[in-house]
LUMDREN-720825 format. One line per 5 residues: number of its first residue (from 1); their letters; for each residue x, y, z of C-alpha. Coordinates in pm, 1 decimal. Example, Ala and Ser with C-alpha at 12.3 -4.5 7.8 and 13.67 -1.06 7.14 Angstrom:
<recs>
1	AS	1230.0 -450.0 780.0 | 1367.0 -106.0 714.0
</recs>
This chain:
<recs>
1	MEYKD	5467.4 8029.8 8984.8 | 5550.7 7981.1 8618.0 | 5510.9 8209.1 8320.0 | 5205.4 8124.0 8107.6 | 5233.0 8174.7 7735.1
6	YYKVL	4881.5 8288.7 7646.0 | 4959.9 8285.2 7275.0 | 5059.5 7921.1 7300.2 | 4746.5 7842.0 7502.2 | 4526.3 7976.9 7222.4
11	GVDKK	4752.3 7842.7 6947.7 | 4804.6 8181.5 6779.7 | 5105.5 8384.1 6670.8 | 5219.2 8682.4 6879.3 | 5126.4 8903.3 6584.9
16	ASKDE	4776.9 8757.3 6560.6 | 4498.4 9007.5 6503.8 | 4209.8 9052.6 6745.2 | 3984.9 8858.5 6507.6 | 4233.7 8570.8 6488.9
21	VSRAY	4250.9 8560.5 6869.0 | 3871.6 8560.4 6888.1 | 3836.7 8278.3 6634.0 | 4096.0 8066.6 6814.4 | 3919.7 8119.1 7145.3
26	KKLAR	3575.7 8034.4 7008.4 | 3706.7 7710.1 6864.3 | 3870.5 7602.4 7190.0 | 3585.7 7722.8 7411.3 | 3334.9 7518.6 7214.3
31	KYHPD	3560.3 7217.0 7250.1 | 3617.3 7242.3 7625.3 | 3306.7 7417.3 7757.8 | 3160.5 7236.2 8063.0 | 2815.9 7221.6 7902.9
36	LNPDD	2967.3 6999.6 7635.0 | 3192.3 6806.5 7872.8 | 2990.8 6734.1 8186.9 | 3189.2 6595.4 8482.1 | 3516.1 6634.2 8291.5
41	KAAED	3758.7 6814.1 8523.7 | 4036.0 6823.5 8262.5 | 3809.1 6994.4 8010.7 | 3691.6 7240.9 8276.5 | 4051.7 7331.2 8363.7
46	KFKEV	4137.1 7370.6 7998.5 | 3835.8 7597.8 7948.8 | 3951.3 7816.2 8238.0 | 4297.1 7831.8 8086.6 | 4184.1 7937.3 7738.1
51	TEAYE	3938.8 8185.0 7896.2 | 4217.7 8338.6 8100.7 | 4433.5 8371.9 7788.6 | 4149.5 8523.2 7587.7 | 4059.1 8767.0 7866.6
56	VLKDE	4407.8 8913.3 7829.6 | 4473.7 8893.0 7456.2 | 4135.0 9026.3 7346.4 | 4195.5 9350.7 7537.8 | 4444.0 9591.6 7383.6
61	EKRKL	4567.4 9737.2 7714.4 | 4592.1 9403.1 7896.0 | 4772.8 9251.4 7598.5 | 5017.5 9543.5 7587.3 | 5095.0 9503.1 7957.0
66	YDQLG	5134.0 9126.5 7918.5 | 5367.7 9167.1 7619.5 | 5576.9 9425.3 7808.6 | 5635.7 9194.2 8104.0 | 5646.1 8861.7 7917.9
71	PNWKH	5865.8 8583.8 8058.1 | 6044.5 8838.3 8275.1 | 5726.9 8929.0 8458.8 | 5884.4 8861.6 8801.7 | 6118.9 9151.8 8746.4
76	GQDFR	5827.2 9380.2 8681.5 | 5597.1 9300.4 8972.8 | 5624.5 9660.1 9085.9 | 5508.4 9773.7 8742.3 | 5207.4 10003.3 8782.8
81	PPPGY	4916.6 9879.7 8573.0 | 4729.1 10125.1 8352.9 | 4451.8 10324.1 8525.5 | 4149.1 10112.2 8602.5 | 4332.3 9779.4 8635.4
86	ENMHF	4316.5 9795.2 9012.6 | 3936.3 9782.6 8983.7 | 3931.0 9506.7 8728.9 | 3647.5 9258.7 8788.9 | 3585.4 8928.5 8621.3
91	GGFGG	3238.5 8858.7 8747.4 | 3093.9 8950.2 8409.1 | 3049.1 8586.6 8322.5 | 2701.8 8580.1 8474.5 | 2449.6 8471.5 8219.7
96	GGGAS	2126.7 8486.6 8417.1 | 1929.5 8269.2 8651.6 | 1950.2 7898.0 8601.4 | 2268.9 7902.4 8392.5 | 2515.1 7630.3 8474.8
101	SFDAS	2826.7 7757.9 8655.1 | 3157.6 7650.4 8798.0 | 3413.8 7811.4 9028.7 | 3642.8 8065.8 8859.6 | 3916.9 8042.6 9118.8
106	GFSDF	4111.5 7848.8 8857.2 | 4251.6 8174.9 8717.4 | 4621.4 8136.7 8779.2 | 4828.4 8316.5 9041.9 | 5036.3 8438.5 8750.5
111	FETIF	4730.6 8616.3 8610.0 | 4639.4 8774.8 8941.9 | 4995.6 8885.1 9011.1 | 5043.4 9057.9 8678.1 | 4704.8 9227.8 8665.6
116	GGASG	4643.4 9285.3 9034.5 | 4297.1 9142.4 8993.7 | 4291.3 8898.1 9283.3 | 4065.3 9119.8 9486.7 | 3822.3 9139.9 9200.2
121	MGGAS	3802.5 8763.7 9165.6 | 3662.9 8670.8 9504.1 | 3359.4 8448.4 9480.9 | 3314.1 8509.2 9108.1 | 3196.9 8223.6 8894.4
126	FRSGG	3199.4 8142.3 8526.3 | 2856.9 8101.1 8380.0 | 2756.4 7975.9 8045.6 | 2633.3 8322.9 7950.9 | 2968.8 8404.6 7793.1
131	LGGDP	3268.1 8625.7 7865.0 | 3119.0 8951.7 7979.5 | 2963.7 8987.8 7639.1 | 2897.7 8761.2 7346.6 | 3206.1 8567.0 7235.9
136	FGRGG	3000.0 8341.4 7012.4 | 2773.6 8601.2 6857.5 | 2470.7 8420.2 7001.9 | 2459.0 8556.5 7353.5 | 2725.7 8305.6 7458.0
141	FSSRP	2667.9 7965.9 7608.4 | 2341.8 7925.8 7788.2 | 2147.3 7652.8 7956.4 | 1838.5 7756.9 7763.3 | 1741.4 7509.7 7488.6
146	RRGSD	1936.1 7559.9 7169.0 | 1878.6 7404.3 6828.4 | 2153.4 7173.9 6707.6 | 2359.6 7266.6 6405.8 | 2284.3 7130.1 6061.8
151	AEATL	2497.5 6848.5 5921.9 | 2583.1 6739.3 5569.8 | 2672.7 6400.5 5424.8 | 2719.4 6256.2 5076.9 | 2457.3 6024.8 4931.0
156	DLSLE	2592.5 5804.4 4651.2 | 2325.6 5690.9 4405.6 | 2331.1 5481.5 4093.5 | 2183.8 5650.7 3788.2 | 1888.1 5412.2 3807.9
161	EAYHG	1821.7 5512.6 4171.8 | 1837.8 5881.7 4082.7 | 1606.3 5836.0 3784.9 | 1338.9 5618.7 3947.8 | 1363.0 5747.3 4307.1
166	GSKAI	1220.4 5551.7 4597.1 | 1324.8 5455.6 4948.5 | 1688.4 5387.0 5032.3 | 1838.3 5287.5 5367.6 | 2159.0 5466.9 5464.0
171	TLTEQ	2384.4 5424.3 5766.4 | 2554.2 5725.4 5924.5 | 2799.3 5770.2 6209.2 | 2732.8 6057.9 6448.4 | 2924.9 6197.7 6744.0
176	EPGGP	2731.2 6323.2 7042.8 | 2904.8 6564.6 7284.0 | 3085.3 6373.4 7554.8 | 2986.1 6034.5 7418.8 | 3126.5 5768.2 7188.2
181	PRTKT	3042.7 5770.0 6816.2 | 2734.5 5573.0 6723.2 | 2572.9 5463.0 6399.5 | 2215.5 5513.4 6293.5 | 2019.5 5389.0 5993.3
186	LNVNI	1776.4 5615.9 5812.7 | 1529.0 5546.0 5534.8 | 1561.6 5824.0 5279.9 | 1283.1 5901.9 5034.4 | 1465.4 5982.5 4710.9
191	PAGVK	1257.3 6193.9 4472.7 | 1239.4 6056.5 4120.1 | 1470.7 6240.4 3883.0 | 1696.3 6388.5 4152.7 | 1999.4 6553.6 3994.1
196	DGARI	2366.5 6516.0 4068.3 | 2465.3 6778.5 4328.0 | 2111.7 6824.1 4462.8 | 2055.5 6828.3 4839.2 | 1792.6 6624.7 5019.8
201	RLAGQ	1684.8 6767.2 5358.5 | 1606.8 6536.1 5648.8 | 1444.7 6747.3 5919.2 | 1564.5 6681.8 6274.8 | 1838.5 6435.7 6174.5
206	GNPGM	2132.7 6673.7 6216.7 | 2345.4 6741.8 6523.8 | 2164.7 6710.4 6859.7 | 2040.0 7022.2 7035.3 | 2166.6 7159.2 7364.8
211	SGGPA	1977.7 7158.6 7692.5 | 1676.5 6989.2 7540.5 | 1671.0 7193.3 7221.4 | 1568.9 7035.8 6888.8 | 1821.6 6868.8 6662.3
216	GDLFL	1938.1 7039.3 6344.5 | 1868.5 6912.4 5996.1 | 2072.1 6671.0 5787.0 | 2141.0 6761.4 5426.1 | 2237.5 6479.2 5191.6
221	KVRVQ	2433.3 6591.8 4887.0 | 2352.2 6363.3 4595.3 | 2642.1 6217.8 4399.5 | 2533.9 6012.8 4097.9 | 2782.9 5738.5 4026.1
226	PHTRY	2930.2 5676.2 3678.0 | 2736.1 5435.5 3457.6 | 2862.7 5183.2 3204.0 | 2615.3 5283.2 2931.8 | 2502.3 5638.4 3005.7
231	YLDGS	2662.1 5965.0 3113.2 | 2510.1 6290.7 3232.3 | 2502.1 6625.7 3058.0 | 2325.3 6846.1 3310.6 | 1973.8 6702.8 3341.0
236	NIVTD	2007.7 6511.9 3013.2 | 2113.0 6147.8 2995.0 | 2340.5 6068.9 2700.3 | 2404.2 5730.2 2541.0 | 2590.2 5614.6 2230.0
241	LPITP	2399.7 5418.0 1965.4 | 2614.6 5215.2 1724.6 | 2468.2 5168.1 1374.6 | 2596.2 5012.9 1053.1 | 2708.4 5215.0 749.5
246	WEAAL	2409.1 5094.8 550.6 | 2168.7 5189.5 830.0 | 2326.1 5532.7 824.9 | 2301.7 5558.9 446.0 | 1955.3 5407.0 399.6
251	GANVR	1788.7 5492.8 729.7 | 1643.5 5237.8 972.2 | 1416.6 5176.1 1266.7 | 1622.3 5062.7 1568.0 | 1559.7 4982.5 1934.7
256	VPTLD	1721.4 5229.0 2176.0 | 1775.9 5154.9 2548.7 | 1642.1 5401.3 2808.1 | 1609.6 5383.3 3186.5 | 1238.1 5313.1 3130.1
261	GEVEM	1300.0 5031.5 2884.3 | 1368.4 5021.4 2511.0 | 1193.5 5251.4 2265.3 | 1191.1 5246.7 1886.6 | 1373.0 5528.0 1709.3
266	KIPAG	1372.9 5613.3 1340.3 | 1719.3 5681.0 1203.8 | 1696.2 5919.6 906.6 | 1878.8 5826.2 585.5 | 2216.6 5993.7 548.9
271	VDSGR	2269.7 6049.8 920.9 | 2624.5 6144.2 1027.2 | 2825.1 5988.1 1304.9 | 2815.5 6207.1 1617.9 | 2468.8 6347.7 1558.3
276	KMRIR	2251.6 6353.9 1870.4 | 1888.0 6258.2 1851.7 | 1645.4 6334.3 2133.1 | 1400.6 6119.2 2327.4 | 1200.1 6367.1 2530.6
281	GRGLG	1131.4 6325.8 2899.9 | 1377.0 6042.2 2963.0 | 1633.6 6246.6 3161.3 | 1661.1 6366.9 3521.0 | 1452.9 6636.1 3688.0
286	QGANK	1080.1 6677.2 3729.6 | 793.9 6843.5 3547.9 | 885.6 7118.8 3306.6 | 1249.2 7092.9 3415.7 | 1284.5 6726.1 3329.0
291	GDELV	1568.7 6651.3 3091.0 | 1579.1 6426.6 2785.0 | 1778.0 6130.0 2667.1 | 2024.8 6226.1 2395.8 | 2119.4 5942.8 2160.1
296	RIMIK	2453.0 5996.5 1991.7 | 2484.4 5817.3 1656.8 | 2808.9 5621.0 1619.4 | 2860.0 5465.0 1273.2 | 3055.4 5141.4 1308.0
301	SPKEL	3234.2 4964.0 1025.3 | 3295.5 4589.1 1012.6 | 3646.7 4493.5 1119.4 | 3662.6 4173.6 916.7 | 3516.0 4119.5 567.5
306	SEQER	3442.3 3801.9 377.3 | 3557.0 3783.4 15.2 | 3204.3 3849.7 -105.4 | 3160.3 4146.8 127.6 | 3486.5 4297.2 11.8
311	ELWEK	3382.3 4266.9 -352.1 | 3051.2 4438.4 -279.2 | 3220.5 4723.8 -91.0 | 3464.6 4767.2 -380.7 | 3177.3 4781.7 -631.2
316	LAEAS	3000.6 5036.7 -410.5 | 3316.3 5246.7 -391.9 | 3349.6 5246.2 -770.9 | 2983.6 5328.8 -827.9 | 2945.6 5597.9 -560.5
321	SFAPR	3001.5 5969.0 -631.2 | 2999.8 6055.4 -258.5 | 3295.2 6277.1 -163.0 | 3297.6 6335.9 216.1 | 3618.8 6544.6 198.7
326	G	3486.3 6780.1 -66.7
</recs>
């Protein structure tokens, strides 16, 4: 019979801590557990193998004995195990009536030879109640109904969709244990004013439950896509409003775009470029937490001037006492 490298089986370093060993085992046990892989002999064998490795490496005395013998275990078959090993039993996998089980005779001859536990193995069976305790912190695997875990996905929305809300169809791919991936389409009710980074909960649309248990929930994380005209500043929607130098100097009434249509805004005389003016209640959010639209004034100068325009600008420059640089 061949030497079995339990560290390699669990994918951990020989200096791995007890917690690291436990985490590695939990990950592999979830992957290969028979409840999740029905009628899969390869997965069942792999589960027995990782269980055997964990049964040794989780226990300080067993691990010490295993490390002492190592690949040269054949030369140490007369090694006397620590007190109590001769009475070692592995029937502690029983989880209670009705739990699914499978034969534990798959523990290797190598294991039995090193630990002298063959006599303690007779007729024992693994049950989904866990490894003589609670390796998953939930009472182990069980055939009792268990709620599925929650899932999360990203929901990309245009700014208009986030602002107005409404129904949106999305298609998701989900993987059921032991089965091929499949797609499903859901109609999501998007609340008006939903913010970037918010989460929308869809009850019962997460990962499927076990043994008839309910499915978990699906959380959609909202990601508002960039817009050509607007950008977000928290719950506020910001847009740039270009105006002429004379509108800035004299003041004007101009039409400003919003996601609810254009509104008229009064530009005060003498306004500076970069100043932000507020249109209340035209941002994201709801109720008292609803943001505003911030209109940033951008004074634009003409790039090309006619001869008459140039003369007028020159006259204005000569007549004006305005000194913006002090």
